[in-house]
KEVEXPA-668948 format. One record per residue (C-alpha): residue in three letters; z, x, y; residue number from 1. Coordinates in steps of 0.2 Angstrom, whole numbers, m for minus. Example, Ala and Ser with C-alpha at 12.3 -4.5 7.8 and 13.67 -1.06 7.14 Angstrom:
BEGIN
SITE     r      up    east   north     k
SITE   ala      39      62     m22     1
SITE   ser      36      68      m5     2
This chain:
BEGIN
SITE     r      up    east   north     k
SITE   met      33      54      76     1
SITE   thr      31      39      65     2
SITE   asn      18      41      51     3
SITE   pro       4      28      52     4
SITE   leu       5      14      40     5
SITE   ser      m8      14      26     6
SITE   pro     m19      m2      26     7
SITE   ala     m11      m9      11     8
SITE   val       7      m7      17     9
SITE   glu       2     m14      34    10
SITE   leu      m5     m30      26    11
SITE   val      10     m32      15    12
SITE   arg      22     m30      30    13
SITE   arg      12     m42      41    14
SITE   tyr       7     m56      28    15
SITE   gly      18     m52      13    16
SITE   gly      27     m66       3    17
SITE   pro      42     m64      m9    18
SITE   val      33     m53     m22    19
SITE   ser      19     m46     m12    20
SITE   his      27     m29     m12    21
SITE   ala      22     m28     m30    22
SITE   ala       4     m24     m24    23
SITE   leu      10      m8     m17    24
SITE   asn      14      m1     m35    25
SITE   pro       2      13     m38    26
SITE   ser       0       7     m56    27
SITE   leu      m9      m9     m50    28
SITE   ser     m27     m10     m45    29
SITE   leu     m32     m18     m28    30
SITE   phe     m46     m30     m25    31
SITE   arg     m54     m31      m8    32
SITE   thr     m69     m40       0    33
SITE   pro     m78     m34      15    34
SITE   asn     m77     m51      24    35
SITE   ile     m58     m53      24    36
SITE   asp     m44     m42      30    37
SITE   gly     m33     m43      14    38
SITE   ile     m29     m37      m3    39
SITE   ile     m25     m44     m21    40
SITE   gly     m15     m32     m32    41
SITE   tyr     m17     m35     m50    42
SITE   gln     m13     m28     m67    43
SITE   leu     m26     m29     m81    44
SITE   val     m18     m34     m98    45
SITE   his     m29     m38    m113    46
SITE   arg     m44     m42    m101    47
SITE   cys     m33     m54     m91    48
SITE   ala     m30     m49     m72    49
SITE   val     m12     m54     m68    50
SITE   val      m8     m56     m49    51
SITE   gln      10     m56     m43    52
SITE   gly      11     m68     m28    53
SITE   asp      m2     m75     m16    54
SITE   pro     m17     m65      m9    55
SITE   val     m11     m54       4    56
SITE   cys     m20     m60      20    57
SITE   ala     m19     m73      33    58
SITE   ser     m15     m91      26    59
SITE   glu     m32     m98      32    60
SITE   tyr     m41     m85      21    61
SITE   lys     m31     m86       5    62
SITE   thr     m42     m98      m4    63
SITE   glu     m58     m88       1    64
SITE   leu     m50     m72      m5    65
SITE   ala     m44     m80     m21    66
SITE   glu     m62     m87     m24    67
SITE   ala     m69     m70     m22    68
SITE   phe     m57     m62     m34    69
SITE   ala     m61     m76     m47    70
SITE   ser     m79     m72     m46    71
SITE   tyr     m75     m53     m48    72
SITE   cys     m65     m57     m63    73
SITE   thr     m79     m68     m70    74
SITE   asn     m92     m54     m68    75
SITE   asn     m81     m42     m77    76
SITE   gly     m77     m55     m92    77
SITE   trp     m59     m56     m87    78
SITE   asn     m47     m71     m86    79
SITE   phe     m35     m72     m72    80
SITE   leu     m17     m79     m68    81
SITE   tyr      m6     m79     m54    82
SITE   thr      13     m78     m54    83
SITE   ser      25     m83     m41    84
SITE   val      13     m91     m29    85
SITE   thr      18    m102     m15    86
SITE   glu      12    m120     m10    87
SITE   asp      m2    m111       0    88
SITE   met     m11    m109     m17    89
SITE   his     m10    m127     m22    90
SITE   thr     m26    m133     m14    91
SITE   tyr     m36    m118     m22    92
SITE   ala     m29    m122     m39    93
SITE   met     m32    m140     m39    94
SITE   lys     m50    m138     m32    95
SITE   gly     m54    m125     m45    96
SITE   gly     m48    m135     m59    97
SITE   his     m34    m122     m63    98
SITE   ala     m17    m126     m71    99
SITE   met      m2    m125     m60   100
SITE   met      16    m125     m65   101
SITE   glu      32    m125     m54   102
SITE   phe      44    m112     m62   103
SITE   ala      55    m105     m48   104
SITE   ala      61    m107     m30   105
SITE   leu      61     m95     m16   106
SITE   leu      79     m95     m10   107
SITE   ile      82     m95       9   108
SITE   ala      99     m92      18   109
SITE   asp     104     m92      37   110
SITE   pro     113     m76      41   111
SITE   gln     121     m85      55   112
SITE   asp     131     m94      42   113
SITE   asp     145     m82      37   114
SITE   pro     148     m85      18   115
SITE   glu     166     m78      20   116
SITE   leu     172     m91      32   117
SITE   gly     181    m108      29   118
SITE   his     188    m116      14   119
SITE   gln     171    m114       4   120
SITE   gly     172     m95       7   121
SITE   his     190     m93       1   122
SITE   his     186     m86     m16   123
SITE   leu     172     m74     m10   124
SITE   arg     183     m68       5   125
SITE   gln     198     m65      m7   126
SITE   his     187     m55     m20   127
SITE   leu     178     m45      m6   128
SITE   asn     195     m40       2   129
SITE   asn     201     m34     m15   130
SITE   thr     185     m24     m16   131
SITE   arg     187     m17       1   132
SITE   arg     205     m12      m2   133
SITE   ser     199      m2     m18   134
SITE   gly     191      10      m5   135
SITE   met     174       3      m6   136
SITE   ser     163       4      10   137
SITE   val     145      m1      14   138
SITE   arg     134       6      27   139
SITE   glu     116       4      32   140
SITE   tyr     106      20      27   141
SITE   leu      93      25      40   142
SITE   gly      81      31      27   143
SITE   glu      66      28      37   144
SITE   thr      71      39      52   145
SITE   ser      85      50      45   146
SITE   pro      82      53      26   147
SITE   asn      95      62      16   148
SITE   val      90      70       0   149
SITE   gln     107      70      m7   150
SITE   val     111      52      m4   151
SITE   glu      94      47     m11   152
SITE   ala      97      57     m27   153
SITE   gln     114      48     m29   154
SITE   val     105      31     m27   155
SITE   ala      92      36     m40   156
SITE   glu     106      41     m52   157
SITE   thr     116      25     m49   158
SITE   cys     100      15     m52   159
SITE   glu      97      24     m69   160
SITE   gln     115      20     m74   161
SITE   trp     112       2     m69   162
SITE   leu      96       1     m79   163
SITE   lys     104       9     m94   164
SITE   ala     119      m3     m94   165
SITE   arg     108     m19     m95   166
SITE   his     107     m27    m112   167
SITE   gly      99     m41    m121   168
SITE   leu      83     m50    m116   169
SITE   gln      76     m43     m99   170
SITE   met      63     m49     m87   171
SITE   tyr      59     m41     m71   172
SITE   leu      44     m39     m59   173
SITE   asp      44     m20     m57   174
SITE   his      55      m4     m60   175
SITE   pro      63      m1     m43   176
SITE   arg      54      10     m31   177
SITE   leu      69      15     m21   178
SITE   phe      62      24      m6   179
SITE   asp      43      21      m7   180
SITE   asp      33      13       8   181
SITE   arg      48      16      20   182
SITE   val      41       8      35   183
SITE   gly      47     m10      36   184
SITE   arg      61      m7      24   185
SITE   arg      80      m6      26   186
SITE   trp      94       0      14   187
SITE   phe     113      m3      13   188
SITE   ile     123       9       3   189
SITE   ala     139       6      m6   190
SITE   glu     151      21      m8   191
SITE   his     167      23     m17   192
SITE   asn     177      39     m17   193
SITE   gly     163      48      m8   194
SITE   arg     150      43     m21   195
SITE   val     136      31     m20   196
SITE   val     139      17     m32   197
SITE   gly     127       3     m26   198
SITE   met     112      m1     m15   199
SITE   leu     104     m16      m7   200
SITE   ser      85     m15      m1   201
SITE   met      77     m27      11   202
SITE   leu      59     m28      15   203
SITE   lys      50     m35      31   204
SITE   ile      40     m50      26   205
SITE   gly      30     m63      35   206
SITE   cys      32     m80      26   207
SITE   phe      43     m96      28   208
SITE   glu      49     m90      45   209
SITE   cys      59     m77      37   210
SITE   asp      61     m59      44   211
SITE   tyr      67     m51      28   212
SITE   leu      68     m52      10   213
SITE   ile      82     m45      m1   214
SITE   asn      72     m37     m15   215
SITE   his      85     m26     m24   216
SITE   val     103     m27     m27   217
SITE   phe     112     m16     m40   218
SITE   ser     128      m6     m43   219
SITE   ser     134       6     m56   220
SITE   pro     144       0     m71   221
SITE   val     159      10     m64   222
SITE   ala     158       2     m47   223
SITE   pro     172     m10     m42   224
SITE   leu     170     m28     m45   225
SITE   tyr     160     m38     m32   226
SITE   thr     151     m22     m26   227
SITE   asn     135     m32     m26   228
SITE   glu     142     m46     m16   229
SITE   leu     149     m34      m3   230
SITE   leu     132     m27      m1   231
SITE   ile     124     m44       2   232
SITE   val     138     m49      14   233
SITE   thr     136     m33      24   234
SITE   ala     117     m35      25   235
SITE   leu     119     m53      31   236
SITE   gln     131     m47      44   237
SITE   ala     119     m35      51   238
SITE   leu     106     m48      52   239
SITE   arg     118     m60      61   240
SITE   lys     121     m47      74   241
SITE   glu     102     m46      77   242
SITE   asp     101     m65      79   243
SITE   ile      90     m67      63   244
SITE   lys      90     m85      58   245
SITE   ala      82     m84      40   246
SITE   val      82     m72      26   247
SITE   cys      74     m73       8   248
SITE   leu      87     m70      m5   249
SITE   gly      74     m69     m19   250
SITE   val      65     m79     m32   251
SITE   gly      77     m90     m42   252
SITE   pro      70     m97     m58   253
SITE   leu      72    m115     m62   254
SITE   glu      82    m121     m77   255
SITE   met      67    m132     m82   256
SITE   leu      49    m132     m77   257
SITE   gly      46    m143     m62   258
SITE   gln      29    m150     m57   259
SITE   ile      14    m147     m69   260
SITE   glu      m4    m151     m64   261
SITE   gly     m21    m147     m71   262
SITE   thr     m16    m147     m90   263
SITE   asp     m17    m159    m104   264
SITE   ser      m2    m168    m111   265
SITE   phe       0    m157    m126   266
SITE   thr      m1    m141    m116   267
SITE   glu      12    m148    m104   268
SITE   phe      24    m153    m118   269
SITE   leu      23    m136    m126   270
SITE   ser      25    m127    m110   271
SITE   arg      41    m137    m106   272
SITE   arg      48    m134    m123   273
SITE   leu      44    m115    m123   274
SITE   tyr      51    m113    m105   275
SITE   gln      67    m123    m109   276
SITE   leu      70    m111    m124   277
SITE   ala      67     m95    m113   278
SITE   ser      78    m103    m100   279
SITE   arg      93    m104    m112   280
SITE   ile      90     m87    m119   281
SITE   leu      89     m78    m102   282
SITE   asn     102     m89     m94   283
SITE   leu      90     m93     m79   284
SITE   lys     102    m106     m72   285
SITE   gly     115     m92     m70   286
SITE   arg     103     m81     m61   287
SITE   thr     100     m94     m48   288
SITE   glu     118    m100     m46   289
SITE   cys     124     m83     m42   290
SITE   trp     116     m85     m25   291
SITE   asp     125    m101     m21   292
SITE   lys     140     m93     m14   293
SITE   phe     129     m86       1   294
SITE   his     125    m104       7   295
SITE   ile     107    m107       2   296
SITE   thr      99    m117      16   297
SITE   gly      82    m120       9   298
SITE   lys      71    m118      m6   299
SITE   glu      52    m116      m7   300
SITE   pro      43    m120     m24   301
SITE   met      35    m106     m33   302
SITE   tyr      21    m108     m46   303
SITE   leu      12    m100     m60   304
SITE   val      m7    m103     m59   305
SITE   phe     m18    m101     m75   306
SITE   gln     m37    m100     m74   307
SITE   ser     m40    m114     m87   308
SITE   ser     m31    m130     m91   309
SITE   arg     m30    m124    m109   310
SITE   ile     m18    m109    m109   311
SITE   ser     m22     m96    m122   312
SITE   leu     m11     m84    m131   313
SITE   arg     m19     m70    m123   314
SITE   glu     m13     m76    m106   315
SITE   ile       5     m79    m112   316
SITE   ile       5     m61    m119   317
SITE   ala      m2     m54    m102   318
SITE   leu      11     m64     m92   319
SITE   phe      25     m57    m103   320
SITE   arg      19     m40    m101   321
SITE   ala      17     m41     m82   322
SITE   leu      35     m48     m81   323
SITE   asn      41     m34     m92   324
SITE   phe      49     m45    m104   325
SITE   ser      59     m35    m117   326
SITE   ile      74     m33    m127   327
SITE   thr      86     m19    m124   328
């Protein structure tokens, strides 16, 4: 018997966008209003409520839910800011006099387009064949209907190895919650010599006519080269067999800030300079280009929304905290 979905999980699976799954993190608070079937997940940092993604509700109610949340923040003496919102929030931001900055793009691919085929896929095909010959295999793990404690323990161990091996400046949405909120999730496991060495996780979403979002791909430092690529290709192959036409590969940060609205010229100048510096340090261009080999067919703009046209240091610190900006 399938366990019933919690209201929050059901909303995220039905209306969720590219980062809406963050609202299911138990460390976040949830805002609701009686008149709308929806939620806003937020993290309170220095009296600033940071929201990851759009309000999770039907598109026609996003503005109303955002306005209710803004009133809630005002009544508590908080500022608010949104990260990784879609174009749906543009009207709300402009109407409310909020600052809006384009900083990333949602990357979309067509699983029917096999990235290993043709001249363009020659190098990827060659690399993956070498990885397969090393004894690497990838399979879909049915963790929703047939969970395996041993496999999941190995995945958790691999994830910790991957996290410990990362060095330098880091920025990420959340620590991977590997097997939480299982309904609407899919997993692909990479195994080498009988041990789990990598995993890809997909989530059911409801935006931009995409059926799924690839939200995590990682592998152990001792995994063969191109393990991550083999995981992605295998997941795309599974979607191809199911006649899926679009999948979100994730959020790719821009090399430079795009459209900026609602700020004065000095704030815009300073924001562009600071972002340009962060882009070079974090190699944001490389983080997006790594997906090109999987034949990106579409990009949807993603924005930051600040409450005021004058962005305060407190909001910048809150943003960095919410994105887990750190040096390791």
